[in-house]
C-alpha positions in Angstrom: 12.1 16.2 -18.2 9.0 17.5 -16.6 5.9 15.3 -16.7 2.3 16.6 -17.1 -0.7 15.3 -15.4 -4.1 16.2 -16.8 -7.2 15.5 -14.6 -10.5 15.6 -16.3 -13.1 17.3 -14.1 -16.7 17.4 -14.9 -20.2 17.9 -13.4 -23.4 17.1 -15.2 -24.3 20.9 -15.6 -20.8 22.1 -16.1 -18.7 21.9 -19.3 -15.6 19.7 -19.4 -12.9 21.0 -17.2 -9.2 20.4 -17.0 -6.8 20.6 -14.1 -3.3 20.7 -15.2 -0.4 19.8 -12.9 3.3 19.9 -14.3 5.7 17.8 -12.3 9.1 19.6 -12.5 10.9 17.2 -10.2 10.1 14.0 -8.3 9.0 16.1 -5.4 7.9 19.4 -6.9 5.0 20.4 -9.1 3.1 23.4 -10.5 -0.6 23.3 -10.6 -3.6 25.6 -10.4 -3.2 26.3 -6.6 0.5 27.5 -6.9 -0.3 29.5 -10.0 -3.4 31.1 -8.3 -1.2 32.0 -5.3 1.4 33.7 -7.6 -1.3 35.7 -9.4 -2.7 36.9 -6.0 0.8 37.9 -4.9 1.2 39.8 -8.1 -2.1 41.6 -7.6 -1.8 42.4 -3.9 2.0 42.7 -3.4 1.6 40.7 -0.3 1.8 37.0 0.7 -0.5 37.4 3.7 -3.1 39.2 1.5 -2.9 36.6 -1.2 -3.4 33.8 1.5 -6.5 35.6 3.0 -8.0 36.1 -0.5 -7.5 32.3 -1.3 -8.8 31.2 2.1 -5.6 29.5 3.2 -3.3 30.0 6.2 -0.3 32.2 5.8 1.9 29.1 6.7 0.3 27.2 3.8 0.9 30.0 1.4 4.5 30.4 2.6 5.3 26.7 2.1 3.8 26.7 -1.4 5.8 29.8 -2.3 9.0 28.3 -0.8 8.4 25.1 -2.6 8.3 27.1 -5.9 11.3 29.2 -5.1 13.4 26.0 -4.5 12.0 24.1 -7.5 13.8 26.2 -10.0 17.3 27.7 -10.5 15.9 31.2 -9.9 13.1 32.3 -7.5 9.5 33.1 -8.6 9.1 35.7 -5.9 11.1 37.9 -3.6 9.9 39.3 -0.2 10.8 42.0 2.3 10.3 41.8 6.0 8.4 44.4 8.0 9.9 47.8 8.4 8.1 51.2 8.5 6.0 50.5 5.5 5.4 46.8 6.2 6.8 43.9 4.3 5.7 42.6 0.9 6.2 40.1 -1.8 6.9 40.6 -5.4 7.1 38.3 -8.4 10.2 38.0 -10.3 10.2 38.2 -14.1 10.7 34.4 -14.0 7.6 34.2 -11.9 5.5 36.2 -14.3 6.8 34.0 -17.2 5.9 30.9 -15.3 2.3 32.2 -14.9 2.0 33.1 -18.6 3.4 29.7 -19.7 1.1 27.8 -17.4 -2.0 29.7 -18.3 -1.2 29.4 -22.1 -0.7 25.6 -21.7 -3.9 25.3 -19.6 -5.9 27.1 -22.3 -4.6 25.1 -25.2 -5.2 21.8 -23.2 -8.7 22.8 -22.3 -9.4 23.6 -26.0 -8.0 20.2 -27.1 -9.8 18.3 -24.3 -13.1 19.9 -25.2 -12.7 18.9 -28.8 -11.5 15.3 -28.2 -13.7 14.5 -25.2 -17.0 16.2 -26.0 -18.7 12.8 -26.1 -17.9 12.4 -22.4 -20.3 15.2 -21.5 -23.0 14.4 -24.0 -21.8 16.3 -27.1 -23.8 16.2 -30.3 -25.1 12.8 -31.3 -24.1 11.2 -28.0 -25.9 9.9 -25.0 -24.8 11.7 -21.8 -23.4 9.4 -19.2 -23.7 9.4 -15.4 -21.1 11.4 -13.5 -19.6 8.2 -12.0 -19.3 6.6 -15.4 -17.7 9.8 -16.9 -15.2 9.9 -14.1 -14.3 6.3 -14.6 -13.8 6.8 -18.4 -11.8 9.9 -17.9 -9.4 8.0 -15.5 -9.0 5.2 -18.0 -8.2 7.7 -20.8 -5.7 9.5 -18.6 -3.8 6.3 -17.9 -3.1 5.7 -21.6 
């Protein structure tokens, strides 16, 4: 069964933020970086273009995509090599479903965290805490 890791991220001037990572195996996970890569591949039709847009090397992007393609029974993307029109990458239907499911879960987790943890960022009737204290509290809560 996949495990879910939620990391509370906050800055004094920013609202409470959530980074969601879903562990799908002991060595494989899905998080904002891999989902962002898939979204950029979908938009550009190119792994190299997606890597450029994200400021990462082609090798790093390829490794992330390869990790995703091997984490599941079916691939999240397919690619074609070179040729007259150049190569390209396309998401599979499974890859698009994975993005949708992740983003839906991320939104609902963000909404729930905002309700339950507003006091961490100085919500109504509370005293704002220092960033270092807020991080310590968030880590303690996450361990429960």
